[in-house]
C-alpha positions as CSV (number, residue, x, y, z in Angstrom):
1,M,51.4,-56.5,-18.7
2,E,50.9,-54.7,-15.5
3,T,53.9,-52.5,-14.7
4,R,54.6,-49.5,-12.5
5,Q,57.2,-46.8,-12.4
6,R,60.2,-48.0,-10.4
7,R,61.7,-45.9,-7.6
8,P,65.4,-44.9,-8.0
9,E,66.4,-47.3,-5.2
10,E,64.7,-50.1,-7.1
11,L,66.5,-49.3,-10.3
12,G,69.7,-49.0,-8.4
13,L,69.1,-52.5,-6.9
14,L,68.4,-53.9,-10.3
15,Q,71.6,-52.4,-11.7
16,A,73.6,-53.7,-8.8
17,L,72.1,-57.2,-9.5
18,G,73.3,-57.1,-13.1
19,A,72.0,-54.3,-15.3
20,G,75.2,-52.3,-14.6
21,S,77.6,-55.1,-14.4
22,G,80.1,-55.5,-17.2
23,P,80.6,-58.7,-19.1
24,D,83.8,-59.4,-17.2
25,S,82.3,-59.0,-13.8
26,P,82.9,-61.9,-11.4
27,R,79.4,-61.6,-9.9
28,A,77.1,-64.4,-11.0
29,A,74.7,-63.4,-13.8
30,P,71.1,-62.8,-12.6
31,T,68.3,-64.8,-14.1
32,P,66.5,-63.0,-16.9
33,P,63.1,-61.7,-16.2
34,G,60.9,-64.8,-16.1
35,P,57.4,-65.5,-14.8
36,E,58.3,-64.1,-11.5
37,L,59.1,-60.7,-13.0
38,S,56.8,-60.7,-16.0
39,R,53.3,-62.1,-16.2
40,E,53.3,-62.4,-20.0
41,T,53.5,-65.8,-21.6
42,A,53.3,-66.9,-25.2
43,W,49.6,-67.4,-24.8
44,S,49.0,-64.0,-23.3
45,I,51.1,-62.3,-26.0
46,G,49.4,-64.2,-28.8
47,S,45.9,-63.5,-27.4
48,Q,46.6,-59.8,-27.3
49,V,48.4,-59.5,-30.6
50,T,46.3,-61.8,-32.8
51,L,43.1,-59.8,-33.0
52,P,44.7,-56.4,-33.6
53,F,47.0,-58.1,-36.2
54,L,44.1,-59.6,-38.1
55,F,42.2,-56.3,-37.8
56,A,45.4,-54.6,-39.2
57,G,45.4,-57.2,-42.0
58,L,41.9,-56.2,-43.0
59,G,43.0,-52.6,-43.3
60,L,46.1,-53.6,-45.3
61,S,43.9,-55.7,-47.6
62,G,41.6,-52.8,-48.1
63,A,44.6,-50.5,-48.8
64,G,45.8,-53.0,-51.5
65,I,42.5,-53.0,-53.2
66,L,42.3,-49.2,-53.0
67,L,45.8,-48.9,-54.5
68,H,44.8,-51.2,-57.3
69,Y,41.8,-49.0,-58.0
70,F,43.7,-45.6,-57.6
71,Q,46.5,-46.6,-60.0
72,H,44.1,-46.1,-62.8
73,W,43.0,-42.6,-61.8
74,P,44.1,-39.8,-64.2
75,V,46.4,-38.2,-61.6
76,F,48.3,-41.5,-61.1
77,T,48.5,-42.3,-64.8
78,E,49.7,-38.8,-65.7
79,M,52.0,-38.3,-62.8
80,K,54.1,-41.4,-62.5
81,D,56.1,-40.0,-59.6
82,L,53.0,-40.2,-57.5
83,L,53.3,-44.0,-57.4
84,T,56.9,-43.6,-56.2
85,L,55.6,-41.5,-53.4
86,V,53.2,-44.1,-52.1
87,P,55.5,-46.4,-50.1
88,P,57.4,-43.6,-48.3
89,L,54.2,-41.6,-47.6
90,V,52.3,-44.7,-46.4
91,G,55.5,-45.7,-44.6
92,L,55.3,-42.5,-42.5
93,K,53.1,-44.5,-40.1
94,G,56.2,-46.5,-39.3
95,N,58.3,-43.3,-39.0
96,L,55.8,-41.3,-37.0
97,E,52.7,-43.0,-35.8
98,M,54.3,-46.3,-34.8
99,T,57.2,-44.5,-33.2
100,L,54.7,-42.3,-31.4
101,A,52.7,-45.4,-30.2
102,S,55.9,-47.0,-29.0
103,R,57.0,-43.9,-27.1
104,L,53.6,-43.6,-25.5
105,S,53.4,-47.3,-24.7
106,T,56.8,-47.1,-22.9
107,A,55.5,-44.0,-21.0
108,A,52.3,-45.9,-20.1
109,N,54.1,-49.1,-19.0
110,T,56.6,-47.1,-16.8
111,G,53.7,-45.1,-15.2
112,Q,54.7,-41.7,-16.7
113,I,51.1,-40.8,-17.9
114,D,49.2,-41.9,-14.9
115,D,49.1,-38.4,-13.5
116,P,46.5,-36.3,-15.6
117,R,48.8,-33.2,-15.7
118,E,51.8,-35.2,-16.8
119,Q,49.6,-37.1,-19.3
120,Y,48.5,-33.8,-20.9
121,R,52.1,-32.6,-21.2
122,V,53.4,-35.8,-22.7
123,V,50.5,-36.2,-25.2
124,S,50.5,-32.6,-26.4
125,S,54.2,-32.4,-26.9
126,N,54.3,-35.7,-28.8
127,L,51.4,-34.7,-31.1
128,A,53.1,-31.4,-31.8
129,L,56.4,-33.2,-32.6
130,V,54.6,-35.6,-35.0
131,Q,53.1,-32.6,-36.9
132,V,56.5,-31.0,-37.4
133,Q,58.0,-34.3,-38.5
134,A,55.1,-35.0,-40.9
135,A,55.3,-31.6,-42.7
136,V,59.1,-31.8,-43.1
137,V,59.3,-35.5,-44.1
138,G,56.3,-35.1,-46.4
139,L,58.1,-32.4,-48.3
140,L,61.4,-34.4,-48.4
141,A,59.5,-37.5,-49.6
142,A,58.1,-35.5,-52.6
143,V,61.6,-34.2,-53.4
144,A,63.0,-37.7,-53.2
145,A,60.3,-39.0,-55.6
146,L,61.1,-36.3,-58.1
147,L,64.9,-36.9,-57.9
148,L,64.4,-40.7,-58.4
149,G,62.1,-39.9,-61.4
150,L,64.9,-37.7,-62.9
151,A,67.5,-40.4,-62.2
152,S,65.3,-43.0,-64.1
153,G,65.0,-40.8,-67.1
154,Q,61.7,-38.9,-66.6
155,R,61.5,-35.2,-67.3
156,L,60.8,-32.6,-64.6
157,D,57.5,-30.7,-65.0
158,V,57.3,-27.7,-62.6
159,V,53.5,-27.8,-62.3
160,E,53.5,-31.6,-61.5
161,A,56.3,-31.0,-59.0
162,Q,54.2,-28.4,-57.2
163,V,51.2,-30.8,-57.2
164,L,53.4,-33.6,-55.8
165,C,54.9,-31.5,-53.0
166,G,51.6,-30.0,-52.0
167,S,49.8,-33.4,-52.0
168,S,52.6,-35.0,-50.0
169,V,52.7,-32.3,-47.3
170,L,49.0,-32.0,-46.9
171,T,48.4,-35.8,-46.9
172,A,51.2,-36.4,-44.4
173,S,50.0,-33.7,-42.0
174,L,46.4,-34.7,-42.1
175,A,47.2,-38.4,-41.7
176,A,49.6,-37.6,-38.8
177,C,46.9,-35.6,-37.0
178,A,44.2,-38.3,-37.3
179,L,46.4,-41.3,-36.5
180,G,48.3,-39.5,-33.7
181,T,45.1,-38.7,-32.0
182,L,43.9,-42.3,-32.4
183,M,47.2,-43.6,-31.0
184,V,46.8,-41.4,-27.9
185,C,43.3,-42.7,-27.3
186,I,44.4,-46.4,-27.7
187,V,47.4,-46.2,-25.4
188,V,45.5,-44.3,-22.7
189,G,42.6,-46.7,-22.9
190,A,44.8,-49.8,-22.9
191,R,46.5,-48.5,-19.8
192,K,43.2,-48.1,-18.0
193,L,42.1,-51.5,-19.0
194,G,45.3,-53.2,-17.9
195,V,46.3,-54.3,-21.5
196,N,49.9,-53.9,-22.7
197,P,49.6,-51.1,-25.3
198,D,52.8,-52.4,-26.9
199,N,50.8,-55.4,-28.2
200,I,47.8,-53.5,-29.7
201,A,48.8,-49.9,-30.5
202,T,51.1,-50.5,-33.5
203,P,48.8,-53.0,-35.2
204,I,45.9,-50.6,-35.1
205,A,48.2,-47.8,-36.5
206,A,49.0,-50.2,-39.3
207,S,45.4,-51.2,-39.9
208,L,44.1,-47.7,-40.4
209,G,47.3,-45.9,-41.4
210,D,47.5,-47.3,-45.0
211,L,43.8,-46.8,-45.6
212,I,43.7,-43.2,-44.3
213,T,47.0,-42.2,-46.0
214,L,46.2,-43.7,-49.4
215,S,42.7,-42.3,-49.4
216,L,44.0,-38.8,-48.5
217,L,46.7,-39.0,-51.1
218,A,44.3,-39.9,-53.8
219,V,41.7,-37.2,-52.9
220,V,44.2,-34.5,-52.2
221,S,46.4,-35.1,-55.3
222,S,43.3,-35.3,-57.5
223,F,42.1,-32.0,-56.1
224,F,45.5,-30.3,-56.8
225,Y,45.7,-31.9,-60.2
226,R,42.3,-30.5,-61.2
227,H,43.4,-27.1,-60.1
228,R,47.0,-27.3,-61.4
229,D,46.5,-24.2,-63.5
230,S,46.3,-22.1,-60.3
231,Q,49.8,-20.7,-59.6
232,Y,49.3,-20.0,-55.9
233,L,47.3,-22.9,-54.5
234,T,50.0,-25.5,-53.8
235,P,52.7,-22.9,-52.7
236,L,50.2,-21.4,-50.3
237,V,49.5,-24.9,-48.8
238,C,53.3,-25.4,-48.2
239,V,53.8,-21.9,-46.8
240,G,50.8,-22.4,-44.5
241,F,52.2,-25.5,-43.0
242,A,55.6,-23.9,-42.7
243,A,54.0,-21.0,-40.7
244,L,52.4,-23.5,-38.3
245,T,55.6,-25.3,-37.6
246,P,57.0,-22.7,-35.1
247,A,53.9,-23.0,-33.0
248,C,54.2,-26.8,-32.9
249,V,57.8,-26.5,-32.0
250,L,56.9,-24.3,-29.0
251,I,54.4,-26.9,-27.8
252,A,56.9,-29.7,-28.3
253,K,59.5,-27.9,-26.2
254,Q,57.6,-28.4,-23.0
255,N,58.8,-32.0,-22.8
256,P,62.6,-32.4,-22.6
257,P,62.7,-36.0,-24.2
258,V,60.7,-34.6,-27.1
259,V,63.1,-31.7,-27.5
260,R,66.0,-34.2,-27.9
261,I,64.0,-35.9,-30.6
262,L,63.3,-32.6,-32.3
263,K,67.0,-31.8,-32.3
264,F,68.6,-35.1,-33.0
265,G,65.9,-37.5,-34.2
266,W,65.7,-36.5,-37.9
267,F,68.3,-38.8,-39.3
268,P,66.4,-42.1,-38.7
269,I,63.1,-40.9,-40.2
270,V,64.8,-39.2,-43.2
271,L,66.9,-42.2,-43.9
272,A,63.9,-44.5,-43.5
273,M,62.0,-42.3,-46.0
274,L,64.8,-42.6,-48.5
275,V,64.9,-46.4,-48.1
276,S,61.1,-46.6,-48.6
277,S,61.4,-44.4,-51.7
278,L,63.6,-47.1,-53.3
279,G,60.7,-49.5,-52.7
280,G,58.4,-46.9,-54.3
281,L,60.7,-46.8,-57.4
282,I,60.4,-50.6,-57.7
283,L,56.6,-50.3,-57.4
284,N,56.5,-47.5,-60.0
285,K,58.5,-49.6,-62.5
286,T,56.6,-52.8,-62.1
287,L,52.9,-51.7,-62.0
288,S,52.8,-50.9,-65.7
289,Q,54.2,-54.3,-66.8
290,P,51.7,-57.2,-67.4
291,Q,53.7,-59.9,-65.7
292,F,53.3,-58.0,-62.4
293,R,49.5,-58.0,-62.5
294,G,48.3,-57.8,-58.9
295,M,51.4,-56.1,-57.6
296,A,49.5,-53.1,-56.4
297,V,47.1,-55.3,-54.4
298,F,49.7,-57.2,-52.5
299,A,52.4,-54.5,-52.0
300,P,50.6,-52.8,-49.0
301,I,49.9,-56.1,-47.4
302,M,53.4,-57.5,-47.8
303,C,55.0,-54.3,-46.6
304,G,52.4,-53.6,-43.9
305,V,52.6,-57.1,-42.3
306,G,56.4,-57.0,-42.0
307,G,56.4,-53.4,-40.6
308,N,53.6,-54.2,-38.3
309,L,55.2,-57.2,-36.7
310,V,58.7,-55.7,-36.4
311,A,57.2,-52.5,-34.8
312,I,55.5,-54.7,-32.1
313,Q,58.7,-56.5,-31.4
314,T,60.8,-53.4,-31.3
315,S,58.4,-51.6,-29.0
316,R,58.3,-54.6,-26.7
317,I,62.1,-54.9,-26.4
318,S,62.4,-51.2,-25.9
319,T,59.9,-51.3,-23.0
320,H,61.7,-54.3,-21.6
321,L,65.0,-52.3,-21.5
322,H,63.4,-49.2,-20.1
323,L,62.0,-51.4,-17.2
324,W,65.1,-53.5,-16.5
325,G,68.1,-51.6,-17.8
326,T,70.0,-48.3,-17.7
327,P,70.6,-46.4,-20.9
328,G,74.1,-47.2,-22.2
329,V,74.3,-50.5,-20.3
330,L,72.7,-53.7,-21.4
331,P,71.4,-56.2,-18.8
332,L,73.5,-59.3,-18.5
333,W,70.9,-61.5,-20.1
334,M,71.1,-59.2,-23.2
335,K,74.8,-58.4,-23.0
336,K,75.5,-59.5,-26.6
337,C,75.2,-56.6,-29.0
338,W,75.1,-59.0,-32.0
339,P,72.9,-61.9,-31.0
340,S,72.6,-64.9,-33.2
341,P,69.4,-65.8,-35.0
342,C,69.2,-68.8,-32.6
343,S,69.3,-66.4,-29.6
344,T,66.6,-64.2,-31.2
345,F,64.1,-67.0,-31.8
346,C,65.1,-70.0,-29.6
347,S,66.1,-68.7,-26.2
348,S,63.9,-68.7,-23.1
349,E,63.8,-64.9,-22.8
350,I,60.5,-63.1,-23.0
351,N,61.7,-61.3,-26.1
352,A,62.4,-64.6,-27.9
353,T,59.0,-65.8,-26.9
354,S,57.3,-62.8,-28.5
355,A,59.5,-63.2,-31.6
356,R,58.3,-66.8,-32.0
357,V,54.7,-65.8,-31.5
358,L,55.0,-63.0,-34.1
359,L,56.7,-65.4,-36.6
360,V,54.0,-68.0,-36.2
361,L,51.4,-65.4,-37.2
362,V,53.0,-64.8,-40.6
363,V,51.7,-67.7,-42.6
364,P,48.1,-67.9,-41.3
365,G,47.9,-64.2,-41.4
366,H,49.1,-63.9,-45.0
367,L,46.8,-66.8,-46.0
368,A,43.8,-65.1,-44.5
369,F,44.6,-61.8,-46.2
370,F,45.4,-63.5,-49.5
371,S,42.0,-65.2,-49.4
372,I,40.2,-62.0,-48.8
373,V,42.0,-60.2,-51.7
374,S,41.4,-63.2,-54.0
375,L,37.8,-63.2,-53.2
376,L,37.3,-59.5,-53.8
377,E,39.8,-59.2,-56.7
378,S,39.8,-62.6,-58.3
379,Q,40.4,-61.3,-61.8
380,S,43.2,-59.0,-60.8
381,V,45.5,-61.3,-58.8
382,P,47.3,-64.6,-59.5
383,S,45.9,-67.5,-57.5
384,E,48.0,-70.5,-58.6
385,R,49.4,-72.7,-55.9
386,T,53.0,-71.9,-57.0
387,F,52.4,-68.2,-56.5
388,V,50.8,-68.7,-53.1
389,L,53.8,-70.7,-51.9
390,L,56.3,-68.1,-53.2
391,Y,54.2,-65.4,-51.6
392,L,54.2,-67.1,-48.2
393,L,58.0,-67.8,-48.5
394,A,58.6,-64.2,-49.2
395,G,56.6,-63.1,-46.2
396,L,58.4,-65.5,-43.9
397,V,61.8,-64.4,-45.1
398,Q,60.9,-60.7,-44.7
399,V,59.6,-61.1,-41.2
400,T,62.4,-63.4,-40.0
401,V,65.0,-60.9,-41.2
402,L,63.2,-58.0,-39.7
403,L,62.7,-59.6,-36.3
404,H,66.4,-60.5,-36.0
405,L,67.4,-57.1,-37.1
406,A,65.1,-55.6,-34.5
407,D,66.9,-57.6,-31.8
408,V,70.2,-56.3,-33.0
409,A,69.2,-52.7,-33.6
410,V,67.5,-52.2,-30.2
411,R,70.6,-53.5,-28.4
412,L,73.0,-51.3,-30.4
413,A,70.8,-48.2,-29.9
414,W,70.5,-48.9,-26.1
415,R,74.3,-49.5,-25.9
416,R,74.7,-46.0,-27.4
417,A,72.2,-44.6,-24.9
418,L,69.7,-43.9,-27.7
419,D,66.0,-44.5,-27.2
420,P,65.1,-47.5,-29.4
421,D,61.5,-46.2,-29.7
422,D,62.7,-43.3,-31.8
423,H,65.8,-44.6,-33.5
424,C,64.9,-48.2,-34.5
425,I,61.3,-48.4,-35.7
426,P,61.8,-45.9,-38.6
427,Y,64.8,-47.9,-39.9
428,L,63.1,-51.2,-39.6
429,T,59.8,-50.2,-41.1
430,G,61.6,-48.5,-44.0
431,L,63.7,-51.6,-44.6
432,G,60.5,-53.6,-44.4
433,D,59.0,-51.6,-47.2
434,L,62.1,-52.1,-49.4
435,L,62.3,-55.8,-48.5
436,G,58.6,-56.4,-49.0
437,T,58.4,-54.7,-52.4
438,G,61.6,-56.3,-53.6
439,L,60.6,-59.8,-52.5
440,L,57.2,-59.4,-53.9
441,A,58.6,-58.4,-57.3
442,L,60.8,-61.5,-57.2
443,C,57.7,-63.6,-56.5
444,F,56.0,-62.3,-59.6
445,L,59.2,-62.8,-61.7
446,A,59.7,-66.4,-60.4
447,H,56.1,-67.3,-60.9
448,G,56.2,-66.0,-64.4
449,L,59.4,-68.0,-65.2
450,L,57.9,-71.2,-63.6
451,R,54.7,-70.8,-65.5
452,T,56.1,-70.1,-68.9
453,G,59.6,-71.4,-68.9
454,V,59.5,-74.8,-67.4
455,R,55.9,-75.8,-67.9
456,P,55.9,-79.2,-69.6
457,S,53.6,-79.8,-72.5
458,G,50.9,-82.4,-72.0
459,P,47.8,-83.9,-73.6
460,L,45.7,-81.1,-72.2
461,D,47.6,-78.4,-73.8
462,P,45.9,-76.8,-76.8
463,A,47.2,-77.8,-80.2
464,P,49.1,-75.1,-82.0
465,G,47.2,-73.1,-84.6
466,P,48.0,-72.9,-88.2
467,S,51.0,-70.8,-89.0
C-alpha cells in the first residue's frame, strides 16, 4: 500500500469530513476508504500475506520439532519450571518484536522514516526500548514461572531459581537484539520496495522468533545448568544487563513517542506475559502425560499461527486509524466501539476484507504445517482423521476469536487516545498463547475420549487374551 505523510490541512479536511464528527452529527456520514482511497484488495492482501505466512509456518513447525526434542534434555527434565517459561518467553516476540514491527510499519506507511536522519532516530530509540523491555520482562517471566511452580506444589530450589532467571534474561535480551535488528531491515526494505510492511513484518518475526528464542533458551539454560555450582555466574549476568539498562534508556529518550511507551507501556506487556505464563503452566502439566503425546510439537504452531494472524490484523487496523483518524476520535465508518462479529468479518470495509483473507488462511495453513510435522515426526504425533478435524476446528475457533477481539481492542484503545501498536498486540498475542494451548489440550482430551470411550467393537478388533 503506497502511502505518504499527510499535511495538517489534509488531516483537518479528513476530520471535517467525518473523522472528528460525533455519532449524533447531522452531517452525512462519509464513505469508508474504498478503492479510491486504498489500493489494497483481497487479492493484493492475500498475495502479500500468504508467502510470509507459510514461511512463518515453516519456522513454527521447526520450533515445535525443536521443543519436542528439547523437552528430553536434562535441564528441561530436571527443571520443570523451564517448560512453564517457554510460552511467555517465546511470546515475547508478540510483546516486543511484533509490537516493534507494527510501530515501524505505521511509521513507514505515514512517511516518518523516509528522511535518513529521522529514520536513525526512530530506529535507534525503538531498538533501545526493546532491549529495556526484554531485560525487565525476561526477569519477570522467570519470577512468574517460579511462583506458578510454587502454587502447583513444587518446591523452590535457590540454585535452579538463579539458573531460570539468568537464562530468561539472557535469552530475552539476545533474541530481542537479533529479531529487532531483523525487523528494522524488513520494514525499511519493504518501504523502499513499495510493499506494505504491515503484511510481511510480523509473519517473519513469527517465523524466526520461536526458532531463535527456543534455541537460545535451550543452549543458555544448559550452559547455566552445567555451571550451576558457580555462585556468581548467573547473578553477574543479571547485574550486567541491569547496568546496561540506563544507557538504553538514554538512547530511547531521544524519541518522545518512545518515552511515553517507556513510562506508561509496561502494563500491556507484563499482563500479556502473565497470561502466556498460564499457557505455560498448561504445557508443563500436559507434556509428561502419555495421552498428550505430540503436545510439544503442536503447541508452538497453534499459538504461533493465532498470534501471527492477529498481529497482522491489529497492525493493519492501527495503520488505518493513523492514516484516517485522530487519536481519541474514531472515523464514522468505525464509530462502534463494540462491533459485532458480522461487522468484523462481513462488512465491505478494508479491515473486514483483511480479516476474511486471514481467516481463509487458517485451514490450509494448518493442514500444510500438520503435514510437515507428521512427515518429520510421524511416530510422535497422532495422525487420525478425528484428531486432524479437532485440531483444525481449534485453530479456526482461536483465530476467529482473536480477529474479532483485535477489532474491538484497537477501537477501544484508539478511543482512549492510546496507540494500538503498543497496547493491543501484547494482549492479543498473550491471549492467543493461552487460547492456543488450552484448545490444543482439549483436542488431545477429546481425541482420547473418542478413541477409547466410544469406539465400537467390531470383527477386526483383537480377541481378548486369557485372563
